[in-house]
N, C-alpha and C positions, 0 to 999 in steps of 0.2 A: 789390309784390315784398317790401318791407321788412316787411310785416305778417305774413308767413309765415316761420317759422323761429325766432322767439323771441330773436333776437340784438338786444340793446339797447346798441349802441355809441354813444359820444360822441366828438367831436373835441377834441383838445387842441392847444396851440401846437406840441407836439412832433410831431404827426402825426394822421392820420385814423383813427378807430375803435380807438384804442389803449387805451381804458378802457371797460369795460362788463360786462354779465352775460348769461347765457342765462336767459330767463324767458318761458315760452310763454303766449299769451293763451288764454282759455277758448274763444273762437270768433273767427272773422274774418268780417266782413261786407263785401262788395264791391258798391258801387252804380255801375255804369258810367255812369249819367247825370251823375255828378260830372264826367266828362271833358268834357261839353258846356260846363262853366263855365271850362275852361282856355284860355288863349291858345294859338295854334297851336304856338309854340315849345316850350311845356311838354309838349304832346302828343308832339312829335318827341323831346324830351329823354327822356321816359319810355319811348318806343318802343325806345331803344337797348338797354335791358335785355331786351326781347322778342327783338331780333335776337341778343343774346348767348346767350339760352336756346336758340334754334334752332341756333346755331352749335356749341354744346357738346353738344347732346343729340339733335337731330332734323333730319336733312338734308331729309326730306320736307317738314317744316313750313317750313324755310328756303326751299325751292323755292316753296312756297305764298306766302311773304312776297315773294319776288322778283316774283311775278306780280301780286299784289294790294295790297301794303302802301302803295306810293307813292300810288296813286290813292285808297285808303281814307283815308290821312292828309290828303291834299289836300281831300277832300270831307268830312272830319270824320265818317266813317261809323262811328257808335257801335256798330252791330251787329258789324262786322268787328273794331273795336278791343276790344270785349268778349270775342269769341271768342279773339282773340290773347292777351289778358290771362289768360283762363281757362286756355289751354294752358300759358302760362308758369308760372302758379300751381301747376298740377298737376305740372309738372316740378320746381319748387322744393320742393313738398311731398314728392315722391318722394325727392329727394336728401337733404333734411333728415331724413326718417324713417330713412334708412339711416345717416346720420352726423350726429347732433344737434349735437355740439360741435366740428365741423370738425377731426377728427383724421385724416380720410382724404378720401373722395370729395367732401365738401362744398366743398372748396377749388376745384373746377372752376367754381363760381359766381363766382369772382374773375377769370375770363377777361376780359381787357381792362382790369382794374383796377390792375395793377401800374404800368404806364405811365400809365394814366388818372388814378389818384389823384395821381401826381406832378405831372401837368399841372394837375389841379384845384387842388392846393395852391399852385401858382405863378400861376394865372390866375383864381381865384375873386375876386369874384363875376361877372366878365365872362363866363366860360364856366360852363355848368351841368354837373352830374355826368354825365348821360347823354351830353352832347357830348364830355366828356373820355374817357368809356368808349369811345365810337365811335372816337376817334383811337387809343386804346389797343388796341382789337381789331385794327385794321389793322396796327399796328406789331408787336404780339405774333405775328400770323400771318406777318408777314415773317420774324421770327426762326425760327418753325417751318419756314418754307420753306427758310431757309438751312441748317437741320439735316436737310433731306430728308424731313420728315414730310408736308408738303403740297405741292401743286403751285402754280405761278404762278396758275392759274385760280382756286384757292381764295382766294388773296389778292384777286384781282380781283373775285370774287363778293361777298366781304364789303365791300370798298371800294365797289363799285357799289351794293349795297343800302343802305349807310349814306348814300351821296350821294343816292340816289333818295328817301330818307326825309328829306332836308333836314338831315343831320347832317354835321359837319366830319370830315375824315379826314386832315388834315395838321397837322404841328407848327406852332403859332402862330409868326409871324415873330420875335417878340420873345424867344422862348425859345432858349437855347443847349442843346446836347446835354449839356454838363457840368452845367448847372443841373438838368436832368431827372434825371440820374444821382444827383446829391446828394439830390434830393427823394425818390428811390426808396429811399434808405438806411433810412428809417424804416418801410418796408412791413412789415406784421405777418407776412407769410409768410417773411420773410428768416430765415436762420439764421447761425450763426457762419461758415459756409462761403461765404456770399455771398447774392446776390439770387436769389429763386426766383419763377418766372413760370409761369402755367398756359399750356401749349402745346396746340394742336390736334393730334390724331393723324390726323384727317381731318375734313372738314366734317361736322358732326353728331356728333362724338365727340372729347371732350377726353381728354388723358392723365390717368389717375386721380389723380396727385399732381403738384404743381408741380415744375418742373425747375430745377436750378441753372444760371443763365445768367451768363456773364461780362460785365463792363463793355464789353469789346471787341465782343462780339456785339450788345449793346444799342446801342452807339455806331454800329456799322456800319448797323444797321437805321434808326436815327433820323437819320443824317447826310443832309444835302441833296445832297451830292456825294461822290464818291470819286476817288482817284487810281489809275489803272490802270497797272501796271508790266509791262514785257515779261518773260516767263518766261525763266529760264536755259535755255541750249541743251540741257542734258542732260535737261531735263524731257521725259517722254513726250508724244507728240501726243495731243490730245483734241478732241472735237467738242461743241459746244453747239447746241441747237435754239432759235432765237429764236421768239417768238410769231408766228403767222401774220398776214398782212395782213388787217385788218378789211374793206377794200374788196373783196379777192378772196374772203374768207370768205362774205360775204353774197351776192355774185354767184353763187358756186359752189353755195351752198345752194339758192337759188331756181331756178337753171337745172337742177340735178339733180332737184329736185322736179317741174319741168315736163317733164322728159325721159322717155324710154322705157327701161326696164331698171334694174338695180340698179347703184349706184355707192357705193364706199367713199371718203369724203372724209377726208383726214388733214391734220394741221397747222392745223386751224381755230383762230381766236382766240376765246377765251371772253370776250365783251364784252356790254354792254347790247344793242347792235345785233344781234349774232348770237343772243343769248338770245331777244329778241323775234321775230326771224325764225323760229327753230326752233319756237316756240310757235304762231306764225301758220300755218306750214306744216302742223303737226299738225292745226290747225282746218280748213284747206283740204282735208286728206286725208279727212275724213269717216270716220275710223276705219281708213283704209287706210294711213296714214302716221304713224309714231310715232318721229321721230328723237330719239335720246338721245345727247348728246355725252359722250364719255369725257374727263373733265377732264385726265387725265394725258397722254394721247396726242393730244388734240384730234381724235379720230376719230369719225365718225358714219356709219352705214349708211343710205342713202336708196334706197327702192324708188320709182322715178319714177312719177308719176301720168299720164304721157303726155298732159299738157295738160288732163286732166279734173279741174278743181278743183271741190270741192263748196262750197256756200254755208255758211259757219260759222253755228252756231246761237247765237252770242253775239258782242257787239262785240269787235274785236281791239284790245287796249290795247298801244300801242307806246312808252309812256314818252316819252323825248326822242330816240328812235332815228331820226335823220334818214335814213340810208341805207335802213333797212327801210321807213320810211313812204313814201318816194318810189317805191321799186321795187314795193311792194305796192299802191300806188294803181293803177299800170298793170296789174299782174297780177290784181287783183281783177276787172277788167273781163272777164277770160277765164273766170270761174267759170260753172258750169252749174247751173241750178235756179231756184227761185222765192225771193222775198224780196229782201233787200238785205244787202250787206256793210257793216258800220260800222267805220271806222278812227278810233280816238280816241287821244289822247296826254295827256301832262301839260300843265300850264299853259304851260310854255315851248314845247312842241311846237305848241300851239294859236296861237302867235304867229309861227311860222316859215312863210315863204311857200311855197305850192305851186300858186298860181293859174295860172302859165304852163303847167304840166304838165296841170292840169285842163282848161284851155281847149283845148290841143292834142288831148287825148283826146276831148273833146266834139265837136270838129270831125271826129274819126274815127268818130263814131257812138256813143260811150259815154255812158251815163246816170249822171252824177255830180252830186250835190247837196251843198251845204254845209249841215252840221247846226248850224253856229255862224256866226261871222263869215266873210264871203266872203274867199277867198284863203288859208285855212289849214284844218288839221284842226279839228274832226271832219268826216268825210266820210261820205256815204251813197251807195253804189255799187250799181247794179242790174246783174245779170250779162247784159250784152248781147253779149259777145264783142267782138273787135276786127276791124273789117271790112276793114282793109288799105287799099291805095291810097297816095296821097301824104299825108304828115303833115309839117307845118312847125313849126319851133321857132326862136325868135330866138337869135342867137349869144350874147347877153348872159346867158342863163339858166344855171342850174347844170348842170354836166355830168351830175349824177345824173338830171336830167330826160331828157337824151338817152339815157343808159344804160337808164333805166326803160322807154322805148319800144322800144329795140333788143332788150332781153331778152324783152319780151312779143311782139315782132313774129313770130317763127317759129310762133306758135300762132294767128295771125290767119287769117281766112277767105280771104284772098288775099295775094300778096306785098306787102311794104311798101317804099315809097320815102320815106325820111326826109330832109328838106331843112333845112339850117341856113342861115338868111337873115341878111343884114346883117353879114356878116363871119365870120371863122373862130371856132369855139366856144372858150369858156374851158375851161381844164383839159383840153386835148385828150389828154394821156397817159392820163387815166382812161377816156376813151372808147375809146382804143386798147386798154386793158386789157380792157374789155368785149368788144370785137370779137375779140381773141385768145382769150378764154375761150369765147366762142360757137363759135369754130372747133374748140376742143378737144372740144366736145360736139356736133360734127357739123353745124354751120350755117356755111357759108362766106359771110360778109358781104362784099360788094363795096363799096368806098368810094373817094372821091377822095383825092388826096394831102393836100388841105387840111382833110380831115375835115368837109366841108360837104355831101356827097352820099353817101347810103347806100342800098344795095339789099339787102333781106333776103328770102330765100325762105321760104315758109310750110310748110316740110318738117318742122317739129318738131325736137326735140333727141333725139339718141341718146347715152345715157350711156356713158362709158367705165367699165370695171370699177373703176378707181382714179384718183383725182385728188388730188394733194398740193398744198396751198396754200403758196405761198412765204412 
């Protein structure tokens, strides 16, 4: 990144990059093999600038990173890292060609750096440059959200991608907001009018010049807590829409995809779990389903597959999305076709238990094999269908295992009787949430008062025209 653009800045005790010159090299040579010599932390550190480039310039590339970056970094995939670096270098080259001396659009390359440089000045060498920029990108996007430029989901997408790539996203505990504000006073973008920060206009597009931002706005974004005061009575009434429930979002997405007919889902939460669920459902659709979430409204149109899931032509990467991985383990058994469905996740997901759910589905005739250590992802699932009949689960298991089987049950070849043994289930309210949602989509589940006995008809789901997630 630094090799392109000709900026030769040096740090001084007064601040970062305050002295230097513009002097372009005759050529730039990039050898991606050098990345193989770096410790993993330094690969992640450098990747922060790639995330920055996508955030300010190319939403499509940002979406590509959301799908592939975490896994590629974890595996030290040099081919992917080289392509990502090449893309960022082309963006940098384009911006620098249009504004060599940073008198205009070149300033957008400083996204995340106003707050990031201040943190870096206070925390180096403990924190690396890219780690500080990662934190800066999140907080500067929070400022853009407060001004109404971007939605909450934009903040969440940047936060989630940085986290997935192993980068920090929160202010170090030892730093005070006042200390960060003081460190920001020497930022090179500042003017006599105050602090200037690059703000996103939307994901993939930064505002062409830095905006004047008050200390109050920065402080509000950086603060770990705020005091909420009651409004004066003469103030007009207003309404706010809080983000939708993650638990309901993923249940509704999967059920709508399994159902018959079209359904508009609104109020969905944009989170890692819902992101992975949406991408998985598109893969199961075999080209018939392409759910695209509107970030501002949380809306998505689902044309139900009527229980006819196709076998995806590539492994489904689920990151550390626990809800999606449990629900999709049971749903994958319903697919039709040849081959196998592979569910994979990140290193943390490959440690999280799923054995009790796999055992229950195997007893119901499903063909599920562990592709790694027994009891966790990755899984290889052959499309056998769910034969129905009686399925048992121990009361101690996760309620997500119970919900996974309940959601798949209406597509079984015969009605399902789900029995919870050795006591009442844990987290029964989440199971009640699943049952209530299934009823909204046309499946009346009968159950005992203690949530230990369930009777599910194999009638399939009928999608309502509209479902709003609480």
